[in-house]
C-alpha positions in Angstrom: 0.0 -0.2 0.1 1.3 3.5 -1.1 0.4 6.5 0.3 1.5 10.4 -0.1 -0.3 13.5 1.6 -0.9 16.4 -1.2 1.1 19.8 -0.6 -1.2 21.8 1.6 -1.7 24.5 -1.1 -3.1 22.4 -3.6 -5.9 21.4 -1.3 -9.6 22.6 -1.7 -9.5 23.7 -5.3 -13.4 23.3 -5.9 -13.7 24.8 -9.1 -14.2 21.4 -10.8 -17.2 20.1 -8.3 -14.7 17.2 -7.4 -13.3 18.1 -4.5 -13.1 16.0 -1.3 -14.9 12.9 -3.7 -13.6 9.9 -3.1 -12.7 8.3 -6.4 -11.3 4.6 -7.5 -9.2 4.3 -10.9 -8.1 0.8 -12.6 -5.4 1.2 -14.9 -4.5 4.2 -12.9 -0.6 4.0 -13.1 -0.3 5.2 -17.4 -1.4 7.0 -19.7 -5.6 7.9 -19.4 -5.7 6.5 -15.8 -2.8 8.2 -14.5 -3.4 11.3 -16.2 -7.0 11.2 -14.7 -5.8 10.6 -11.1 -3.4 13.6 -11.6 -6.4 16.0 -12.7 -8.9 15.1 -10.1 -6.3 15.1 -7.3 -5.1 18.5 -8.8 -9.0 19.5 -7.7 -8.6 18.3 -4.1 -10.1 14.1 -4.9 -9.4 12.3 -2.5 -7.7 9.3 -5.4 -7.0 5.4 -4.9 -5.6 4.2 -7.7 -4.4 0.8 -8.7 -2.4 -1.4 -10.9 -0.3 -4.4 -11.0 3.4 -3.5 -10.4 4.5 -1.7 -7.0 7.1 0.1 -8.5 4.7 1.2 -11.5 2.5 2.3 -8.5 4.3 3.8 -6.3 5.9 6.1 -9.4 2.2 7.5 -10.0 1.2 7.7 -6.1 4.2 10.0 -6.2 2.8 12.0 -9.4 -0.5 12.1 -8.3 -0.3 13.7 -5.1 2.5 16.2 -6.4 -0.5 17.6 -8.3 -2.6 17.9 -5.1 -5.3 15.9 -3.5 -5.4 12.7 -1.3 -3.7 9.5 -3.0 -3.3 6.0 -2.4 -2.2 3.3 -4.7 -2.6 -0.9 -4.3 -1.0 -3.4 -6.3 -3.6 -5.5 -7.3 -4.3 -7.0 -11.1 -8.6 -6.5 -11.6 -8.6 -9.5 -13.7 -8.6 -11.0 -10.7 -11.6 -11.0 -8.4 -9.9 -11.4 -5.3 -7.4 -8.4 -6.0 -10.8 -6.4 -7.3 -12.3 -7.1 -3.8 -9.6 -6.3 -1.6 -8.8 -3.5 -3.3 -12.5 -2.2 -2.6 -12.1 -2.8 1.1 -9.1 -0.9 1.3 -11.1 1.8 -0.4 -13.5 1.0 2.3 -11.2 1.9 5.0 -9.7 5.0 3.7 -13.4 6.5 2.5 -15.8 4.4 4.9 -17.6 3.2 2.4 -18.3 6.4 0.8 -17.2 5.8 -3.0 -18.6 8.6 -5.1 -16.7 7.8 -8.1 -15.1 4.5 -10.3 -13.3 4.9 -13.5 -13.0 2.2 -15.3 -10.1 2.4 -17.8 -7.7 -0.5 -17.5 -7.3 -1.9 -21.2 -5.2 -4.8 -23.2 -5.0 -5.2 -26.6 -3.7 -8.3 -28.8 -3.9 -9.9 -31.3 -7.2 -10.7 -33.2 -9.1 -14.2 -34.1 -6.9 -15.1 -37.3 -3.6 -14.6 -35.9 -4.4 -14.8 -31.6 -5.0 -17.6 -29.6 -7.0 -18.6 -26.7 -4.7 -17.6 -23.5 -4.6 -13.7 -25.5 -8.0 -13.4 -26.3 -9.0 -14.3 -22.2 -6.8 -12.0 -21.3 -8.3 -8.8 -23.6 -12.0 -10.9 -21.8 -10.6 -10.3 -18.3 -9.4 -7.0 -18.5 -11.5 -5.1 -20.8 -15.1 -6.9 -20.1 -14.5 -9.0 -16.8 -12.7 -6.3 -14.8 -14.9 -3.8 -15.5 -17.9 -6.0 -14.6 -16.2 -6.9 -11.0 -15.0 -2.8 -10.7 -19.0 -1.7 -11.4 -20.0 -4.5 -9.2 -18.1 -3.5 -6.2 -18.9 -0.2 -6.9 -22.5 -0.3 -7.0 -22.6 -2.1 -3.8 -21.4 0.9 -1.9 -23.4 3.4 -4.1 -26.7 2.1 -4.3 -27.7 2.5 -0.2 -26.4 6.0 -0.9 -28.8 6.3 -4.1 -25.7 8.5 -5.4 -22.3 7.8 -7.3 -20.7 8.2 -10.8 -19.4 5.4 -13.0 -17.1 6.5 -15.8 -16.3 3.7 -18.6 -13.2 4.3 -20.7 -14.3 2.5 -23.7 -13.1 2.8 -27.2 -14.3 4.4 -30.6 -13.2 0.9 -32.0 -16.4 0.0 -31.0 -17.9 1.5 -33.9 -14.8 2.0 -36.2 -14.6 -1.7 -36.0 -11.2 -2.0 -37.6 -10.4 -5.2 -39.1 -6.5 -5.8 -37.3 -8.0 -5.1 -34.5 -11.3 -7.6 -33.9 -11.3 -9.2 -30.7 -9.8 -5.9 -28.9 -13.2 -4.1 -31.1 -15.6 -7.1 -29.8 -14.7 -5.7 -26.3 -15.2 -2.8 -26.3 -18.4 -2.7 -28.0 -19.0 -4.9 -25.4 -18.7 -2.0 -22.9 -20.7 0.5 -25.0 -23.6 -1.9 -24.6 -23.2 -2.2 -20.9 -23.5 1.0 -20.4 -26.5 1.3 -22.2 -27.9 -1.2 -20.1 -26.4 -0.6 -17.0 -27.8 2.9 -17.6 -31.2 2.4 -17.2 -30.8 -0.1 -14.3 -29.0 2.4 -11.8 -30.1 6.5 -12.8 -33.2 5.6 -11.3 -31.2 5.3 -7.8 -29.7 8.3 -8.4 -26.2 7.2 -9.9 -25.0 8.0 -13.3 -23.3 6.2 -15.8 -21.0 7.8 -18.2 -18.9 6.7 -21.5 -16.0 7.8 -22.4 -14.6 6.9 -26.4 -11.2 8.3 -27.4 -9.4 8.0 -31.0 -5.8 7.4 -31.3 -4.4 8.3 -27.7 -0.3 8.6 -26.7 -0.8 5.7 -24.5 1.3 2.5 -23.8 -1.1 0.5 -25.7 -0.5 2.0 -29.0 2.0 -0.1 -30.7 4.0 2.2 -32.1 7.6 3.9 -31.1 7.6 6.9 -29.2 9.0 9.0 -31.9 6.1 7.9 -34.1 3.3 8.7 -31.4 5.0 12.3 -31.1 4.6 12.7 -34.6 1.4 12.0 -34.7 0.7 14.2 -31.5 2.0 16.9 -33.6 0.0 15.7 -36.6 -3.0 16.2 -34.8 -2.9 12.7 -35.8 -3.4 11.5 -32.1 -4.4 12.8 -28.7 -2.7 13.3 -25.5 -3.6 11.4 -22.0 -4.8 14.8 -20.7 -7.2 15.7 -23.4 -9.3 12.3 -22.3 -8.6 14.0 -18.5 -10.3 16.5 -19.0 -12.9 15.2 -20.7 -13.9 12.9 -18.1 -13.6 15.9 -15.1 -16.0 17.8 -17.0 -18.5 14.7 -16.9 -17.7 14.6 -13.4 -18.2 18.3 -12.9 -22.0 18.5 -13.8 -24.6 19.1 -11.4 -26.6 16.0 -10.5 -29.6 17.0 -13.0 -27.3 16.4 -15.3 -25.7 12.4 -17.1 -23.4 13.3 -19.5 -24.4 10.1 -21.3 -21.6 9.0 -23.5 -18.8 11.8 -25.5 -16.3 10.8 -28.0 -12.9 12.2 -28.7 -10.5 11.9 -31.6 -7.5 13.3 -33.1 -9.0 16.3 -35.8 -7.4 14.7 -38.4 -7.8 10.9 -37.6 -10.4 10.4 -39.9 -13.2 8.3 -38.4 
């Protein structure tokens, strides 16, 4: 368990409407998850992030807590039910079962039907679908008694683009798109919001390109930064309770989809 206190000067900034809110982020050590942890911490959120590697968790906590807020880190694998349960039990200790926000963000990509294998497909399904389901269930168990909370699901525009080379990954993101539509009908009447964020190409470790190529694509406006998606998540979380941001698709200007 890693934890660092926020610099006092960063506390209490309530302009984003997330100050003091308790947040769990899976896949929180890199890319969109880390950018979101840092941004929400800047506005005084209480963040618990988790990922599989101790060194990455510690580094993420260091970066996010330097931005502000109260930041914790747990080493856990989103594909393992017992470890997910342990994460939420740790959050109960820190937040007193008053979980406000879950950001489902962890993702895996791999080979498709014609060139992949069962183990690779299972890793994508376990991470991109079953991990989301287990985290959502744990979060809802805590939100339903209070009739309040917000689930943010980070999907992908691949669900609509359906690129041939990523057919299994596409299937997992289409599943999340459908899940959000159905789950929202179950929990909105309880006062719980569900937001789907679907990015296009983002400069994250998941992109199987060199660092120089990704930098070139960002400059060419063919790829966006994780911070761009973090800002979209912050916007969705900052709306008054009467407003539910159903979905948001965000692509680079010159990624023609």
